[in-house]
N, C-alpha and C positions, 0 to 999 in steps of 0.2 A: 505494499500500498504506500502511499505518498508520505508527505511530510507530517509528522504529529505536533501539533501544535500546544507551546509549552508558554508558561508563564514567564519565563522568562523573556520570551519575544517582545513582549512590552517593555520589560526593563531595557531591553537593548536599542529598542524604537528610541524609550526617553531620554536613555544617554547619548543617541546621536546628535538629538535637538540638543542638548548642553554646549552652548559655544565655549565653554570652559571647560570641556570635558576633559579627563585625567586619563592616561592606560590604563585598561580595565584587567580584570586576573578575574577569571572564572574559575571557581574551584569546585570539585565535586570528585567523587569515588569513580570507578571504572565504569563504563556503559552507562551513566546515565544521561545519557544524549546532549555532554558538552560541545565537540566536534560539528554533529548534525546542527545544530541550532545554530551555532557561529558560525559554518560555510552558507546555511541558508539566509540568516541576516545580511552576511557579506556579498550576496549574489543579488539582493535585490535592493542595495544601499549603493553599493561603489562599483566605479569603473574599471580597479583595478583591485585584483585581491593579491597578496601573497603570503603564502600558506608555507610555512616551515614547519616541521614534522623534525623534533630532537631524538628521537627513537629511531628513525626509517630514514632521515638522512642527518645521521649523525658529522658528514663532511661539516657542517655549518657550523659547527661550534667553534671552528675558526673564526668567525665573523667579529668578534671583540679583539681578535689580537693586536690590531692596530691602535683600539683604544673603542672606549664604548658609545663615543658620540653618534648621534642621526646621521651624520655623513658618511663617517667611517664606514658603520655597521651598513648603510644601504650599499657603497661602493665593493664591499668585500661581496655580500649578495648577488650584486651584479656581475662580479666576477666570476662565481661559482656558475652562475646562470644568466649569463645576457638577456634569456628571453624576458626573464620578469621586468616588466616595466612599471616605474615608480612615475606617477602624476601630481604633483602639490595638490592638496585637498582633494582628489579624489581615489586615495589609496589606503587599503585596509593592511595592513600588517599584522598578521596572525602567528603570532608563535604556539606553536602547540606543543604536549609532553615536556614542560617546560620542567617538572621535576626531574630529569636527565640533565637539565644542564641550568640549574638556579642563577647560576651568573649572568646570564640576559635581562634580570630584574635590575641592575646595577643601571641598564641602559634606558630604562621607564624615566627616569629624570630629565634625560638627555631629549629624549622624544618629547617629552612633555614642552621641554622648554625650546626646542624645535619646533612645535606646533603645525609643521607642514602634513603630517600623516597620523592616522588613527591606527592605534596598536591595541590589538588584544591578546591577552596572553592565558593559556586552557592548559590543565595537564590533572592529572591524578596526584596531587599535594600532601605527601604522604610524611605526617608526623616532621620530625626536625627539617625535611626540605623545607615546609612553607616557613618556617620558624626563620630560615637562612634567606628565603627572598620576601619575607614582611619587613625584616630589619634594614636591609640595604637598596629599599625603595621606599621606605617610610616619606608620605605627603606626596608622593607623586604615583600614586594608582587610585583604583579604586576596585572594591572586592565584592563581589558576588558567588555566593554559594548555590549552587545547584544540587538538583536532588533527583533520586526517578520520579517518576510521576506519582503525583498526588491524585487522589480520587476523581477531584473535580476533572483534572487534565484526561485524565479515563474515559470520565463521560463525554467530554470532547471527541476523542479517539472514535467514543463508539457512538458518534453522529447527533450527540444531544445538547442544545443551545446554550448560550448563558441566558436564554429567558425560563429555560426549564429550571436552572437551577436558582437563579432569582424567586423564583415560584416555591421552593424548596426554603428558601430564608425566610417569604414571606409567614409559610407554616410556622416557624419555630416564633418568629417576633410576634404574630399573631394568636400565638397558642388554637391554629387552627389542624384541627386532625389531619391527616389523608385517605383517600378512599382505599379500600381492600385494595381494589386492582393496582394504585400507585405502591401501595407497601409492598405488593408481593413483586412489581418490578423492579422497584428500588434497591429492596431487598437483595435479590438474587444479583444487581448489577455488583451490591457491596462484597457480596460474598465469593463472585469473580473475583473482584479487584485484590482480595484477601489471598487467593489464591495463587496468581500472576506476580503479584505487585507492582513497580511501576517501570522497571526497566524495559526500556522504549522496543527492544528486537524482540523481547519474549511477548509485548500487548500488541505490537504488528503483526507477530504472528499468528497471534492467537484469531486475531481480528480478521485476517485474510482467509485463515481454514476454516474458521468458526467452531473450533474444535480445541480442546486441550491436549490433544495429541503433538506430542514434542515439545511442549513447554518445560515438562520437566527434566529432558534432556538439555534446554537450553539453561535452566537454569543452576543444573548441578554442573555444567561447562563451565559457569562463572561463578562460583565455588571453587571452581579448581583455579581459575584464573588467580581471583584473590587469593587464594593461599601461594600461588607463584609467587604474585606481588610483595608478599609477606617475605618470603625467603630472598626475594630480590632486593628489597629496601629497607628492611628491619634492620640499619647499622649499628652496629654499639650494642642491641640488646639481642636478648637469648630469644631466637627465632623458635624455639620447640615451646618455650613459654605463650608468645602471640599464639600460635599454632593450638596449643590445649586450648586456653581461655575462648578461644573462637570457636573451636568443636564443642566446648562443652555448654554451650548456650542453650540447645533444647533441653538438655538435662538438667540445666538451673531454673528453667520456665515450666518446666513439669511440674515442679514441687508447688506444694500448698502453700510455702512460703516460699516465695521467689525472689528471695534475699540472695543476691549471688554471695554462693560459699566456695572458699578455697577448697575445701575439704573432699571437693568432686573432680579437681584437678589432679591430685595427689595427697596421700597423708603429712607431706611435710610442706605443701605449697602455703605462703604467710601473705599477706597483705604487703610485705616489705621487699616480697622478691618477685611478685606478679603486677603488682599495682602499675608499673611503668609497662607492662604488658596490655592492661586495659585500655589506659590512656592513647597508647600508639593507636590500638583498633576506633577509638572515639575520634582521632586527629584523621586518620583514612578517611573514617566517614563509614566504615560497617557497623558500628553499632553505636547506640543511645544510651545515655547514664542517667537513670533516676536517683535522687539521693533522697535517702529517708530525712524526716523534719524531725527537729527534737522539738518544736513547739510552735502552733499555727499562728504565728505573730511575722507580721511585715517589716522590712523586707523579709522575704522567704530565704533568700539566699545568705542572710546571715543567720540562720535559725538550721541549716543543714547539718547533716551529721553526714564525713567526708569517708567514713569508716561502715557505712551500711547503706547499700546500694544495690539496684537491679541492673541487668544490663540486657539491652535487649536489642536484636537484629535490627538495622538500619531499614531495611524493606522486607515486609512480611513477606512476599511471595518466594523469597528465600530462606529467608525462615523456616515457611510451611515445607518447602524441598528437601529440607532437614531432616524433617521429620519421617515418621513411619511411611512406607508405599502404602496406597489406599487412602492415605487422607485427602486427597482430592474430593473423592466421593464421601467420604466422612464427614465434610465440612458442609458440602452442599447438601446434605440430606438433615444435618445438625445434629449428628452421631459421632461426636469427637473423644468421648472418653479422657483419656487424661489431659488431652493438650486443649480440652475446650475452651480453660479460661484463657490459657497461655495466646491464641492465636489471636483472639481479640483485642487484649491487654497490650500483646506486641503492636495491634493495627492502630492503635489509639497513640501508643508513646509516640508513632511515627508519624501520625497525623498532627500532633502536637509541635514535635521536633520540625516538620517542616512549614509551621506558620511560625517560626519564630519564639514558642512558649518552651520555658526551660523546664525539664522533666524532676519534680518532686510527687512522694508520697510521704503516706501518715501511717506509722506502726508503732505501738507497745506491746510491751512481753503479755501486757493482759488478753491478747488475743482482737482488740480493734486496730482494723487497719481498711485504709482510705488509699485506693488506687492510685489516684493522682491528686495532687493540689495544684490551683492556680490563682488566678486575681482576675476579678470581674468587677468593672467600676469601683475601681480603688479598693475591695476588699477580697477578704481570703475565701476562695469558692474551691467546694468539693465534685470530683470527677468520678463516678463508681460505673465500673463497665461490667457488666452481666452476661456471660454466654447464654444462660437461660434465664426467664424469669425468676426474681426472687428478692425478697427481703432487701433493705439498707439497714441492717441493725447500728454499722460502726457510723456511716454518717448520721443516724439521727441519735445516736450518742453522742456526737460531737454536736452538733447541731441546738441540742437541749442543754448545754453545759453553759449557759449564758453567762454565768461566774466567771469562766476561764477562756472562754473562745468567743469569738466576734465574727460567728457566721452563720450567714442566713440563707444561704442557696448552695445546692447540689443540683449537680447535674447526671443522670441517670441514664449510661447510653446501654441500649438492648435491643432485646425484640419486642420493642413497644411500639404504641404511636405518640404523638405530640400531649403532655399531660401535664398539668402546674397543680401541684396539692402538697400545703404544709412545707411551702419551700422546696418540695425537690420536684425540679423542671422534667420529665421523661422524654427521650427522644430514641426515635430509631437511630438504631448503630450510624448508617447512613449520612445522618445530618452531625456525625461528628468534627467533619472540616469547617462547618458551618459555625459549629459552637466553638471550634479552636478559633477561628476570625474575629468572633468576638471578645476572647481572654487578652490580657495585657502581661508583658514580660514585668513585670512589678510595676 
């Protein structure tokens, strides 16, 4: 199928309109659609596009040998390939896979000062590589984080318009229930998204074939590619520890208490030996970390316990592909046994993260636990995720404790229609992205 519309498209158009635009760095994990998005934007907006990939074309790493000025770099690019044409104010220079040549970031300052050419950089900026890039280009770049497709982008790929999504938002804001037909349609679409995730190649394959056939193989290949990246880029770290953390995520989330436990890795594993491995996976963009809160006071980040956390896969489709074979049909039928809570909790963590919402949860040894904590209209709010209909005992306990807690709203996501009672707003799971857009990052 053709190009899949992304939210990054609108960002790029706005970036181009800014007369004082800086060189742009688009960050994101492997295969989330960065290169195709940039190429599409470039074709539509520039007369000349100079694309250099530092993995497939390593010979271009010499372009800084005479210095980092725009003039020197353009001269050396032209020497390597005389067919590349540079026209002032009509040319985009696209440096791809810059994690293999972070030194190019030094040139961004000089391209900004030169002002004659637009520059976009991209790559799977892994861990320490991006720290180097950020430090040598501070003040002379704009960053944009790109993720795999969110549910709204998935709906666009399936042919749904902005109008259909706006109508969903009206249901939430006005408290209007969906018809039975709408519930079935959107709930099934959301289950498809849970299975596939948002990797563009996997979504495209599914829509073209109109079947899940082949999707699992594509997902498994991506998992292998990620493991290969870990081996390639995890410099100065114990690669075996990173791989063990990565592979343990299904076992971590299958537990009733989904708190990350080092004992699942090995009997000798501890935070001091494995915490850097978890952070590396987070920097890569492979996982999202949700921290436990010691209390529900603002600012939330000031009350997080760094030693108690959950680790989720950043793309739920990839998480599902790590589970037992046959999980596809189990999800569609609603019969997921061990993983019934883990899949939906993971997809909500992904949705929140893609909307720029930091991940927190609330757990007490008494057994009280709320899946996610966020901020709505300047106050702490609760988010409960139900894989099947169930009560919200913990949320009710928190909301009734007026002496110690100032919480009066809970979002309850699950197999529900829109409804509101006693401070609890029930929403169908597929409305999670619209809920997330209403939250603030403190």
